[in-house]
C-alpha positions as CSV (number, residue, x, y, z in Angstrom):
1,X,155.7,106.2,127.6
2,X,156.1,104.1,124.5
3,X,154.8,101.1,126.4
4,X,151.8,103.0,127.6
5,X,151.0,104.1,124.0
6,X,151.4,100.6,122.7
7,X,149.0,99.3,125.5
8,X,146.4,102.0,124.7
9,X,146.6,101.1,120.9
10,X,146.2,97.4,121.7
11,X,143.1,98.1,123.9
12,X,141.6,100.2,121.2
13,X,142.2,97.6,118.5
14,X,140.6,94.8,120.6
15,X,137.6,97.1,121.3
16,X,137.1,97.8,117.7
17,X,137.5,94.2,116.7
18,X,134.8,93.1,119.3
19,X,132.5,95.8,118.1
20,X,132.9,94.8,114.4
21,X,132.1,91.1,115.2
22,X,129.1,91.8,117.5
23,X,125.8,90.9,115.9
24,X,124.0,93.9,114.5
25,X,120.4,94.5,115.4
26,X,118.1,94.2,112.4
27,X,116.0,97.2,111.6
28,X,112.3,96.4,112.0
29,X,110.7,95.5,108.6
30,X,108.3,98.0,107.3
31,X,104.8,96.9,106.5
32,X,104.3,97.3,102.8
33,X,100.8,98.6,103.4
34,X,100.7,100.6,106.6
35,X,104.2,102.1,106.7
36,X,105.9,102.2,103.3
37,X,102.8,103.5,101.5
38,X,101.1,105.0,104.5
39,X,97.9,103.3,103.2
40,X,95.0,102.9,105.5
41,X,92.2,101.6,103.2
42,X,91.8,99.9,99.8
43,X,88.9,99.0,97.5
44,X,87.3,95.6,97.2
45,X,85.1,95.8,94.1
46,X,81.9,93.8,93.7
47,X,80.6,92.6,90.3
48,X,77.7,90.3,89.4
49,X,76.6,90.0,85.8
50,X,78.7,91.1,82.9
51,X,76.1,91.7,80.2
52,X,74.1,94.4,78.4
53,X,72.3,96.6,79.3
54,X,73.9,98.3,82.3
55,X,71.7,97.8,85.4
56,X,71.7,97.6,89.2
57,X,73.4,94.2,89.2
58,X,74.8,94.2,85.6
59,X,78.0,95.8,84.2
60,X,78.4,95.9,80.4
61,X,81.5,94.4,78.9
62,X,82.4,97.8,77.6
63,X,82.1,99.4,81.1
64,X,84.0,96.5,82.7
65,X,86.9,97.1,80.3
66,X,86.7,100.8,81.1
67,X,86.9,100.0,84.8
68,X,90.1,98.1,84.3
69,X,91.6,100.8,82.2
70,X,90.7,103.4,84.8
71,X,92.2,101.4,87.7
72,X,95.4,100.7,85.6
73,X,95.8,104.4,84.8
74,X,95.3,105.4,88.4
75,X,98.1,103.1,89.8
76,X,95.9,100.4,91.3
77,X,97.3,96.8,91.3
78,X,95.1,93.7,91.4
79,X,95.2,91.0,94.1
80,X,93.0,88.1,95.1
81,X,91.0,88.5,98.3
82,X,93.1,85.8,100.1
83,X,96.2,88.0,99.5
84,X,94.9,90.1,102.4
85,X,96.3,87.3,104.6
86,X,99.8,88.1,103.4
87,X,99.4,91.9,103.6
88,X,99.5,92.0,99.7
89,X,103.0,90.6,99.4
90,X,104.6,91.8,96.2
91,X,102.7,95.0,96.0
92,X,104.9,97.3,93.7
93,X,106.1,100.6,95.1
94,X,103.7,103.4,94.4
95,X,100.7,101.1,93.7
96,X,97.4,100.7,95.7
97,X,96.0,97.2,96.0
98,X,92.5,96.5,94.5
99,X,90.5,93.3,94.9
100,X,88.0,92.5,92.1
101,X,85.3,90.1,93.2
102,X,82.4,88.4,91.4
103,X,79.3,87.0,93.1
104,X,76.9,84.2,91.9
105,X,79.1,82.5,89.3
106,X,77.0,83.1,86.3
107,X,78.1,82.1,82.8
108,X,78.6,85.9,82.0
109,X,81.6,85.7,84.3
110,X,83.2,82.6,82.6
111,X,81.9,81.2,79.4
112,X,83.2,79.0,76.6
113,X,82.0,79.4,73.0
114,X,81.7,76.4,70.6
115,X,85.1,74.9,70.0
116,X,86.0,75.5,73.7
117,X,87.1,79.1,72.9
118,X,87.0,81.6,75.8
119,X,84.2,84.2,75.2
120,X,85.9,87.5,74.9
121,X,82.9,89.3,76.4
122,X,82.7,87.3,79.6
123,X,84.5,88.7,82.7
124,X,87.4,86.2,82.5
125,X,87.8,86.8,78.8
126,X,88.0,90.6,79.4
127,X,90.5,90.1,82.3
128,X,92.7,87.8,80.1
129,X,92.6,90.2,77.2
130,X,93.5,93.1,79.4
131,X,96.5,91.2,80.9
132,X,97.7,90.2,77.4
133,X,97.7,93.9,76.5
134,X,99.2,95.0,79.9
135,X,101.5,92.2,81.1
136,X,102.3,94.2,84.3
137,X,98.6,93.8,85.3
138,X,98.4,90.2,86.6
139,X,95.2,88.1,86.2
140,X,93.9,88.4,89.7
141,X,90.2,88.3,90.9
142,X,88.1,86.3,93.4
143,X,85.0,84.4,92.3
144,X,82.4,83.5,94.8
145,X,80.9,80.3,93.5
146,X,77.4,78.8,93.9
147,X,77.0,75.1,93.4
148,X,73.4,74.1,93.4
149,X,70.5,76.6,93.0
150,X,67.3,76.7,91.0
151,X,69.0,78.8,88.3
152,X,71.3,76.5,86.2
153,X,73.2,79.6,84.9
154,X,74.4,80.4,88.4
155,X,75.7,76.9,89.2
156,X,79.5,77.0,88.8
157,X,79.4,79.4,85.7
158,X,76.4,77.7,84.1
159,X,76.6,75.8,80.8
160,X,75.0,72.7,82.3
161,X,75.1,71.0,78.9
162,X,78.9,70.7,79.4
163,X,79.3,69.2,82.9
164,X,83.0,68.7,82.4
165,X,83.4,72.5,82.2
166,X,83.0,72.9,86.0
167,X,86.3,71.5,87.0
168,X,88.0,72.8,83.9
169,X,86.9,76.4,84.6
170,X,87.8,76.3,88.3
171,X,91.2,74.8,87.7
172,X,91.8,77.3,84.9
173,X,91.1,80.2,87.2
174,X,93.6,78.8,89.7
175,X,96.2,78.2,87.0
176,X,95.9,81.9,85.9
177,X,96.3,83.1,89.5
178,X,92.7,83.8,90.4
179,X,90.9,82.7,93.5
180,X,88.0,80.2,93.8
181,X,85.8,81.1,96.8
182,X,82.5,80.2,98.4
183,X,79.1,81.9,98.2
184,X,77.6,79.1,100.3
185,X,76.3,75.9,98.6
186,X,72.8,77.1,97.5
187,X,72.9,80.9,98.2
188,X,71.8,80.2,101.7
189,X,70.7,83.0,104.0
190,X,72.9,82.3,107.0
191,X,70.8,84.6,109.2
192,X,67.7,82.4,108.8
193,X,69.1,78.9,109.4
194,X,70.5,77.2,112.5
195,X,74.3,77.1,113.2
196,X,74.2,73.4,112.3
197,X,72.6,74.1,108.9
198,X,75.1,76.9,108.3
199,X,78.0,74.5,109.0
200,X,76.4,72.0,106.6
201,X,76.2,74.5,103.8
202,X,79.7,75.8,104.3
203,X,81.2,72.4,104.6
204,X,79.5,71.1,101.5
205,X,80.6,74.2,99.5
206,X,84.2,73.9,100.7
207,X,84.4,70.2,99.9
208,X,83.0,70.5,96.4
209,X,85.0,73.6,95.5
210,X,88.3,72.1,96.8
211,X,87.6,68.9,94.9
212,X,86.9,70.6,91.6
213,X,89.6,73.4,91.9
214,X,92.3,71.6,93.8
215,X,92.8,74.8,95.7
216,X,92.3,75.5,99.4
217,X,89.2,77.6,99.9
218,X,89.5,80.4,102.5
219,X,87.2,83.2,101.3
220,X,83.4,83.5,101.6
221,X,80.8,86.1,100.5
222,X,77.6,86.2,102.5
223,X,74.5,86.0,100.3
224,X,72.8,89.4,100.5
225,X,75.3,90.3,103.2
226,X,73.3,88.5,105.9
227,X,75.3,87.2,108.8
228,X,74.6,84.2,111.0
229,X,73.8,84.9,114.6
230,X,76.8,82.8,115.6
231,X,79.9,83.8,113.5
232,X,81.9,80.9,114.9
233,X,80.4,78.9,112.1
234,X,82.9,80.4,109.7
235,X,85.5,77.9,111.0
236,X,84.5,74.4,111.9
237,X,83.2,71.3,110.3
238,X,80.3,69.0,109.5
239,X,80.8,65.3,110.1
240,X,84.3,64.6,108.6
241,X,84.5,67.8,106.6
242,X,86.7,70.5,108.1
243,X,86.9,74.1,106.8
244,X,88.2,77.5,107.8
245,X,86.8,80.6,106.0
246,X,89.3,83.1,107.2
247,X,87.8,86.0,105.2
248,X,84.1,86.9,104.7
249,X,82.7,89.7,102.6
250,X,79.8,92.0,103.1
251,X,77.7,93.3,100.2
252,X,78.6,96.9,100.8
253,X,80.5,99.1,103.3
254,X,82.8,101.2,101.3
255,X,86.6,101.2,101.4
256,X,88.2,98.4,103.4
257,X,90.6,99.1,106.3
258,X,93.9,97.3,105.9
259,X,95.1,94.7,108.4
260,X,96.5,96.2,111.6
261,X,94.4,99.3,111.4
262,X,91.2,100.4,113.3
263,X,88.1,98.8,111.8
264,X,89.8,95.7,110.3
265,X,87.7,92.6,110.8
266,X,88.6,89.6,108.5
267,X,85.0,88.4,108.7
268,X,83.5,91.7,107.8
269,X,85.3,92.8,104.6
270,X,83.7,95.9,103.1
271,X,83.0,96.1,99.4
272,X,82.1,98.7,96.8
273,X,79.4,97.9,94.3
274,X,80.4,98.8,90.8
275,X,77.6,101.2,89.9
276,X,78.0,104.8,88.7
277,X,77.1,106.4,92.0
278,X,79.6,104.3,93.9
279,X,82.4,105.1,91.5
280,X,81.7,108.8,92.0
281,X,81.4,108.5,95.8
282,X,84.5,106.5,96.5
283,X,86.7,107.4,93.5
284,X,85.4,110.7,92.3
285,X,85.0,109.1,88.9
286,X,82.3,110.2,86.6
């Protein structure tokens, strides 16, 4: 009897030992967006001019500051558009991602005053000041840059009298954590040109912006929201210039579905125009 008990104890010990040493199956990682927060959509905000007076395509400096305060107090957290590709890695618990975008690269978005001082009333100046006052709100925004148009103020943030500002501004944006993105080379209507001409515009834009910013350029905003007949032009090349615009923004569309949910298309990113009626419609903000 004693021998049988000893044998049973030995079998039990060996069984427990094997079980303890067996590799444990990892629990599937939750998606920060779709599971942990149960979030299905998020806002991508669209700004143009930051100047007075308030108008269809203009937001006053006071109202832009107010927008940031409202987003901050309602638990939004800023990201660059390209962070969609990482499912907003680093999103704090309890926060909702928001992407702030700027079209047309006017000097009202990034301007230096005499003495190379950052204008506190341009978009970048306001973002930096807000970050300095709220360090837990990082400097994140995506700027869709034009390079050569008939409006000097829209060509890489204007100030043509200071040509060295172009590279300095773009590299400063990157150093602060913001994103340099394309708005085509000359604000080209991609719906009205051939696929070859579209590739030429996108390739030139990519090459110039990468040279000046030293950042990989992966995001694009379609001028006037007009799409080419062949969307394969978003990834390709022209002569020896290769590019890959993995994200492309519309002009409107409302809240943007998150990756992995119905309606998500990386080349059709919805945006919300930052005018009073849109703030009311999508945020119930008056």
